[in-house]
N, C-alpha and C positions, 0 to 999 in steps of 0.2 A: 307222536311225541317221536317216530322212531325216523321218521322222514325227515324230521326239525332237524332231528340230528346226524341224517344221514345230508340232508342240504347244508348244515354249519361246518360238516369235516368237508364235503367237498367245496366250500366256497373257500374255506379255512387253506386245505393246498393249493386250490388256485394261484391265491396272495403268494403262498409262500413261494411259490414255483416264481410268477412275477416279478417279489421280489430278490430274490436271488438269483435273475435276467438283469437283470437291473444293476445291481450290485455286481454282478461279472461285469457288466459293458462297462461300468465306471472304473474300478478296480486294473481294468484292461487298457483302458484310455490312459489313465493315472500313470502305472506300474511298468509297461511295455516297452517305451522310450527309455526308459533307464537301463528297463532290463539288459537291450540291447549297445547300447553304450557301455554297459558294464563287460558285456562278451565281447566288445572289438576291443577295447583295453585291455582285457585279458589274455585274448589272439597275439596284440603286440607286443604283450611282455614274453610271452613265450616264446615270440621268435628269435626276439633283441636275446632272451637267455640262452636258448640254443645255438645262436649264432656266434654268442660271444664265449660257452664254453664249449663250444663244440662235441654239441652233443643234437642226438637224433629227437626227432620230435617222439617218436615209441618210446626210448627209453624215461622222457622224462616223463612222460603218462603215464609210465608203469609204476614211476616212482610216485608220483603225485597220489594214483590209488591206493598202494600201500600208506601211505598217510592218511589216508580217508579210514580206511581200517584200522588204523593205531587212534587215530580221533573217535571212532567209535566206542574204542575201548577205554578214551578216557585218558588217553595222552593227546597233551598239549605242546606247543612250541615254550607259551610264557608257561611260568613255574606258578602252579594252581596247589587247592589243595588236592589231597584222596577221595576219590569220590566213593570209596567203598570202605572208608574209615566207618566210625560208628556215627559220628554226627552228618556224614554225607551220606548214607544210609536211613538214618531219622531224618534228613532233609527229602530223599529219594521218597520213603513209605510215604509220607508225609502230602507228597504229591501226587501219588498213586490213590489214596484215600478219598483224597482231595475231588478226584479227577481234573487236577490240571493237566498232568502229563507234560511239563516241560520240554521231555527227549532229547537234552543234553546227557542224563544217565538212563543209562538201559541195560539190563540184566544179559550180559555175553552167553553164559554158559546155559545147559540144557537141562538140568536142576533147575537156576534160579527163577527160565520162564515158564518151566512148570510152578512152583510153588508160587509164581508171580498170579499163575491164573486163580489159584484157588484162595491165596492172599486177597487180592483185589476183588473178588467176587461179595467176601465178607466186609471186607475192609468200606467198599464202596457204599455197600448196603446200609450197613451203619450209619457213615457219615450222611448218608441221606435222610436219615432218618433223624440225626441228628439237625440239620438243618431245618426240620419239615418242626420238630419241637423247639426249637428256636425262635421261627416263624408265629409257630403259635403262642409265646409268650412275649414275642415283640408287637403283636398284636394288639395282645390283651392290656401292656403296656399303654399303647398308643390309644387304644379307645378308652382305657380310664382314663388319660391325661384329659384327653378333649372333650371327656363326658364332663369332668370337671371343670373346665372351663366354660363348657355349655350351662351348666348347673349357674354358675356362677353371672353368667350372662342372664340368666331370668332371673337371678336376685337381686342383679342390678335392676334389673326393666319393671322389678314387683310383681312379675307372676309367680315368681316361689318365694313361698318364705323362709327366713333366715335360720329356724330351726329344721330348715330340709324336708316339710312335711307338707307334702300337697293339698293344693286346696282345690275345691269343689266346681267344678265347670267349666274348665278352662283346659284350651284343648292342649295349650304348651304341655300343662303339665301332665295331661293323660300321656301326650306320646311320647314324655321321657323315659318312661319305662322300656317302653322297646326302641330308645335311638341307639343307632350306632354309626361312628364317623364314616363318612363319603369316603369313596373307592380314592377320589383323585386328593384329597388332605393325605391319605395316606399315604398314598404314589409320589408328591410330593416330601412328605417329613423323608420318606427312606432315600430321596434323588437326594435331598440335603447330606443327611447322614453319611451315603456314600460320598459324596464330593469330598463332603469336610476329610473324612479317611482317608480318602485318594489323593489331598492334598497336604496333608499331613506328613503320610506315608512317602511321597516325593520329596516335601522336604528332608525326609532325612537320606534316601538313595540317593541324591544329589550331591552332595558332599563327601558322601560315602564311596559310593559306588563310581562317581569319575562321569557320571550321565548326565545330560541337559535335564531340566525340570519338565520339557517335553517329553522325554525321552520318559522320563522315568512317571510320569503319569500316563502315559503310553500305555509300560510295562503293567501300572498296578489296575487297568481297566483288563488286559489281555488274564493278569492272576486272577483276580480275584470274578472275574466270569468265568475262570475254570476253563480258556480256549486251552492257553498255553501253545504259544509258537516254538518257545525257545531261544528265539534269538536273544533276548535279552533276561536275564537270569541271576538273581540276587544271593549274594552270600557266597562266591565261588572260587575268592581269594583264599590266598592263603592265611597269610594276616591282615587282622583289623585294629585300627582305634577300637578300644573298649571291644573288645570282640564279642566277649560273653554277652553283652550289653547290648550290641547290632542286633547277635542273633535272634534274643530274646524281642525283640522289638519287633524286626522281621516277621517272628512268627505270629506275634499278637496283631500285627497289620493287615499280615494274609490272612488269618482267621478271622478276624471282624470285617474283613474286607468282603472276603465271601460268602460271610451269610450274611451282609445288608444286601451284595449285589441278588443275591439266590433271593430274598424275599423280593426285592422290586422287581423280578423277573416273575414272578409268581403273579404280582399286582398288576406290573403292566399286561401278562397274558388276561387277568380279568379285563383292561381296559380292550385289548383287543376282541376278546368274546363278548363284549359289549355292543362293539362296532359292527360286529359279524351280527349281530341279532338285527340290528335297527338296520342293518341294509336289507336283511332277508325280510324283515317288516315289512319294509317299503315296498319292496318288489312282490310280497302276497298281496300288498292291498292295490300294486296298480293291479294284480291279475284278477283278484275280487273285483274291483268293479267294471272290469272287462268282460267278465265271466256275468254278471247281475245284468251288464247292458244286452248281452247276449241274448239272457234269457227271459229278462222283461220284452225284447225284441218279438222273442219266439213266439210267447205267450200271451201277448198284447191282442193279436189276432183271432186268438183261440176260441171256441163255440163248446160249451160241451154240458150236455141237457143234464137235467138233474134227478132224471129218471135212472140215466145211467149211471152216475157217481153213487146214488144210493144201493146199486146192485152190485157196489162192487165190494172186494173183499178188501179191509183195511187192515195192515199189518204194521204191528210197533214197532218193530227193528227198521222197517224199511218207508210206513209212510207218514212218519212223523211229519215231513218237510211239507210234504203234498197238502198235508189235511191242515197245518195252523197257516198255509199260502190260500186255503178254502174260507180260514174260519170267517175273515173279511167279508166274505160274497154269501153267508149265509142269510137267509131274510130275515126280518126283526121279528116276526111271529113264529118261526122253524124250533122246534125242540132239540135238543144237543142229546145225542146219548152219553151213557156210562161208558161205552166204548171208544166214541170219539172222543169225550173229555180227556180218559187216560192215555190218548194216543197224543193231542196235541199238547200233552201235560207231562211228557214220561220225563222231560229232563230236570222240570222244575221238583217232582216228586221225589227222583231218585236225588239229588242234591238235597232234598229236606230228611230223608232217609239217612242218610249219611251223615247227616251234621248230628241228627239226635242222635245214632249208634257212636260216635264220639265223644259228644257229651256225656250222657251215659258212663263210657267206658274212664273218661280223664283226659285224653288224649285226641289230637295232640296239638302241640302247646301251640296257642296263638300267635300271629305274628303281624306286627304291626304295619303302615303301611309305609312308612318309613323302609321296612326292610326289602322291601320289594323296587324300592329307588336307588338301594345306596351302591348296586351292582353288585353285594356278595353273595347272590343263590345261587347255589352249583358248583360243582368241582370237581372234579377226582383228583386223588392226591393229595399233594398238598395244599389245591385248592378247596378242595372239601374237608383239610385239617384247619384252616382260616376262615372258611363260611362258619364252621360249629362254634369255631372260638371265637368270632365277631357274635353269633348268635346267641353266647354264653354270657357276654360282657356286658347285658344288659341288666344289672344289678336297682333293684328297687328301692329306693331310699325313704 
């Protein structure tokens, strides 16, 4: 188990590094020419400005650095709302606890920075807990709806009686108790929900903020995924039409979008985990086939006298494989000793003993075969919450 987890971890790390390298190459190829053109235009404007106003390049750069410091403190050329009034501060703490962190507002005082460390430590932990609980309830609702649809289909086919009682001897009805939705269906539903919320929010941002619809969609993804670049930030102007209603709608859309995208990320991570397990399984199968071929070739011409094997001390812990390999070569009239029997059937006896102990104690809960195939097995943190919730949503009717 430990080796499998280490292999999965290493493979995931390699895939993430390769993914980052590919992303860096693509973004560099797309954005670097535009950056160079913008830099050339800016240098030309600086040269024209200094020549027109008879200023030195050093004086102009010193002035621009002072403006950058003022911009960090919240001063802009255009009139915008105060960043540290109550509404601005509330917007700031919302970006802190949600881990969005746009960056357009940051504490400038030492006291504010110290307070932010402790405030964000508790706030971020509490918000992540809220997202996990939201994900748990969302998976419960999705599982209940999809199970109801599944039962309705069974009733239409005549497999399940209309009164909800199960028929005897029907495999579909027997498996309904442990039925849970597929991870791919859950991912599709969350994708559709996230897309609907993003499109509705973009339709609100486009006329009010003056952005293009594509820029609004871009802002929705950056904000909802808690990336928070800060190049586009909503609700920063002094006045809006229906200002109170717009700020409330902005808060609701960001909250719903962050919850849906967070849940979608967790479901996608399960799909990635399934893919990694599939890759490792394929690699393990190839390695096992090669090892078996080598073992067969090495043992094919080996001659071992029977009297030598009879004098050898058999160890249950180390020689089970060897004994099981030689069982097929026993003579038809040869008697098997109890010691050899226990050695060759150690695994079966251990499994039988474990099942008898669990049956006597009344645990663990039996999982259906569908639960092993839907992809919701295992997980840490939010994944574990999702898996446990999915395991509890199959209620017998």
